[in-house]
N, C-alpha and C positions, 0 to 999 in steps of 0.2 A: 404362515410365516416360517421360514426355514430356520434351523438351528444357527446357521452361519449368520443370518440376518440379525437374530436375537443377540448373538455374541457381539456383533458389530455395534448394535445399539447400546448394549451394556458398556462396552469399551468407550463409546462416545460419551455416554452419560457420566462415567467415571472421570473421563478426561475433562469434561466440562466442570464437574464438581471440583476436581483438583485445581483447575484454572481459577474458579471462583475463590477457592480457599487461598490460593497463592496470591491473588490480587488483594484479598483482605489482609493476609499476612504481611505483604509488602507495604500496604498503605496504612496499617494500624498506627494509631497515635499513642499506643502503649508499647513498651518493650516486650518482646516475646522471645522466649528461649524454648527450644524443644530438646528434651533429654531422653536418652535410652533409659528405660525404667529399671533395667537390670544392672547396668554398669554406672549410671549417672553421667556418662559422657554427653556433652552437648553435640547435637547433630544438626541443629539449624538455629539461626538467629536472624531477626528481622532488622531492616535498616534503622528503625527508630531506636532500637536498643544500641546499635553501633553509634548513632549520633548522640544519644543521651549520655553515654559513659566515655566515649572517645576511644574505645578499644576497637581494633580492626576485626573484621569477620574471622580472619585466620587466628586471632588471639582467643577466640571463643571456641571454634570448631574442634571437636574431639578432646577437649579438656573437660575435666570434672568441674562442677560449679565452683568448688572451693579452691580450684587452681587458677581461676581467673582473678586478676588483680583486685577487681572491685569487691569480690567476695572473700578474698584470701584471709582477711583478719576477722571474719565473722564466723564464730563457732556455730552459730545457728544454721549455716548452710549445710554442714555435715549432719547436724541433728535433724534438719528439715527433710533431708533425703531419707533418713531412716524412718521418720514418721510417715513420710509419703508412701514408702513401700508397705507400711503396715496399715495406714488409714486412708490413703489415696487422696487426701486433701490437706492443705495447710495454708494458713494466712498470717502474714505479719502486717499490721496496720501502719507501722511506722518503723522502717528499717533504713539505717544510714549506709549508703554505698559510696565507695571512694572512686571518683572518676579518674581517668588516666592522668589528667592535669592536676590532681590533688584535691579538687573540689569535693565536698560532701554533698551527695544528692540524696534527699529524703524520698523514700519510695514506699508504696504499698505493694506487697509481694503476695501473689496468690498462685498456688500450684495445684494442678489436678492430674490424676493418672487416668488414661483412657486407652482403649484398644484401637489400634490403627492397622487394620488388616490382621496379619498374624503376629504383630508386635505390640507390646505395651510401651507406651511413651508417656513422658511427663511434659505437660505444658506449663510454663511459668509466665504469668502475665505480671509485668512490672510497671507500675504507674508512677510517674514523677509527681510527688506531692510537695515539692520544695516550696513553691509559692503559697500553697494552702497552709503548710506548716509555719512558714514565716508570718502569714496573716494571723494564724491562731495564736502564735507566741506573742505577736504584737498586741492582740486583743487581751491576752492574759496579763501582759505587763500594764496595759492601760487600765484594766479593771483593778489591778493591785494598787496602781497610783491613785485611782479614784477612791478606793477603799481607804488607803492611807490618809488621803485628804479629808475624808468624811469623819475620821476619828481623831484628827489632830486640831489643836488650837493654833490658829495662824499667827497670833502675836508671840506666844512663848515657845512654840514647838513641842509643847507637852501634849499628852492625850487630852481629849475633851470629856465632858460629863457623860456623854453617850457611851463612850468606851469604858469609862469607870463602871457604869451600871452593868454593862455586859460582863466585864471582867470580875467584878466583885461577886456576882452570883456564881460564876464559874469557879472562882477560887474557894468560895464557901463550900460548894459541892465537893471539891477536891479535899478540903480540910475535913469535912464530915467523913468521907470515905477512908481517908488515911490517918484520921485522928491527929491532925496537925493543929498548931496554933496559928494565929494570923493577927497582925497588927494594923491599925489604921491611925493616920495623923490627919487632922484638918487644921489648916492655918490660914490666916490672912494678915495682910500688912496693916500696921497701926497708923491711923491718921492719914491714909492715902489721899482722902479728899482735901485735907489741909495742904498736903504736899502739892496736889494738882492746882489748888487755888493760888499757891505761892509761886510755883515754878512752871505751871502749864501742863496740859494733858500729854504733850509729847514727852516731857520729862517723866511723868507718871507712867506712861507706857514703857519707857526705858527701864524704870524700876522693875516692872513686871517681867520684862524680857530677861533682865539680869537674874531675877528670882528663878525664872525657868531654867536658866543655865546652871544656877546654883543647885537646884533640885536634881537636875540630871547628873551633876558631878558628885553629889553627896550620897547618892543611894546606889544600891546594887542593880545589876542588869535585870534581875527578875522582879525588882520592885516596880510599881506602876505609879508614876507621878502624873497627876491630872490637874488641869485648870478647871475648877468646879463651876466657876462663874464669877465675873467681876474680879475682885482681888482675893478670892477664896481658892485655896488649893487643897487637894486631898492626895495623900500618898498611901498606897496599899502595899503592905509588906508581908508577902506569903511566908509561911513557915517561920514566924518570928514571935517571940514571947512578948508579954506586956512590958516586962522589965527592959528588954532590949529596945522595944519601940519607944519607951519613955526616954531612955538614954540618948537615942538618936534624935528625938525631938528637942531635948535639952541642948545637944551639940549644935543643932541648926539654929536654935534661938540665940545662943551665945555668939555664934558666928555672925548672924545678921546684925547684932548690936555693934560689932566692930567693923563692919563692912561699909565703907563709903562707896557711893555710886559714881562711876565715871560715864557720863552720857554725852556723846558727841564732843568729847574733849573737855567737858566741864565737870567739876567735882561737886557732888551733893552730899549732904549729911546722910548718915545711916538711917534706914527705916526699920524699926523694930517689928518683930512678928509675935502674934499671939497664937498659941497652938493648943488644940484639944487632942487627947490620946484615948483610944479604946482598943480592945482586943477581943478576938473570938477564942474561946467561948465565954469568957468572963462577962462581957457586956452585951451579949445578945447572940442569937443563933440564926438571925435572918439579916438580910441586907438593910431592911428598913430600921430594925432596932439598933443595929450598929451605927447607921448614919445618924439616927436621933441621938445616940449616946455621945458621939464625937461632936455633934453640933452643940449639944448642951455643954460639953466640956469646954469648947471654944468660947461659948457665951460667958461662962464663968471666968475664963482667962481674961477676956476683955474687961469684965466688970470688976475684976480684982486688981486692976492696975495696968494691964497690957504688958507686952514684952515678957511673957512667962508661959509655962506649960502646965496644963491642968489635966489630970486623969479623970475619965468619966466615973461617975458614982455607980 
């Protein structure tokens, strides 16, 4: 085989390779940018990239990446070029680009440096992940809603017993670490069964709903008010002394005595509350001992005449 024949075959092979590359480049379903590795100027852009962002080919060619509108406000594009020159690879899993019409397009951005003949070039592959991102965000929101529903009492809107048990242990651990105090109040409505027998269960549920609203309004954002079960409620008061916890329980007790209930337009007499109070570390150092302490205090409040506050022994 002559040298001339070998050269012809080499040229033919290169031409075929270039044609295959060009077809792949033109048909790719990801955006592709080719940059000069020395200057950062864009030397080529494929049709999908033009379609994805709405900028014309002329608006890409011979501009630096950060001079194109989609990348102009992204400081990462300049940083990426510097990192690429040093490490020859960079990846952004979730990068927002602004299309020509103002839309935000979420993309995965991967760049590599390689040798093309005598020149070093940067190839940027840019995949539109907007739909994937929206689906992921929707899933996260759905999981958050399900989580919220799983720890809320549907009647009162307060947290439920499960959430109290999780939070009490967490707050106890925090109180231990930071040498803090913590208060607990357990309460229930007095003679709710008699109220239900007289006025019906719908009216009784209305009382519990109003009590939920009252507890949400009377306590701080960091306090945790829970429906513990039936007509029993527990309020967890982080970073609160026994004295302050008792004073707030007294205030709630007195308020309940004066508060008449308006349920579906009808007024009902006030329903008094019995309350037990305990605090960490005075009445226990574990969730079990503290819950037993306020439960016993509530029992004494009930048996000493109701409508009162009793501190755990």
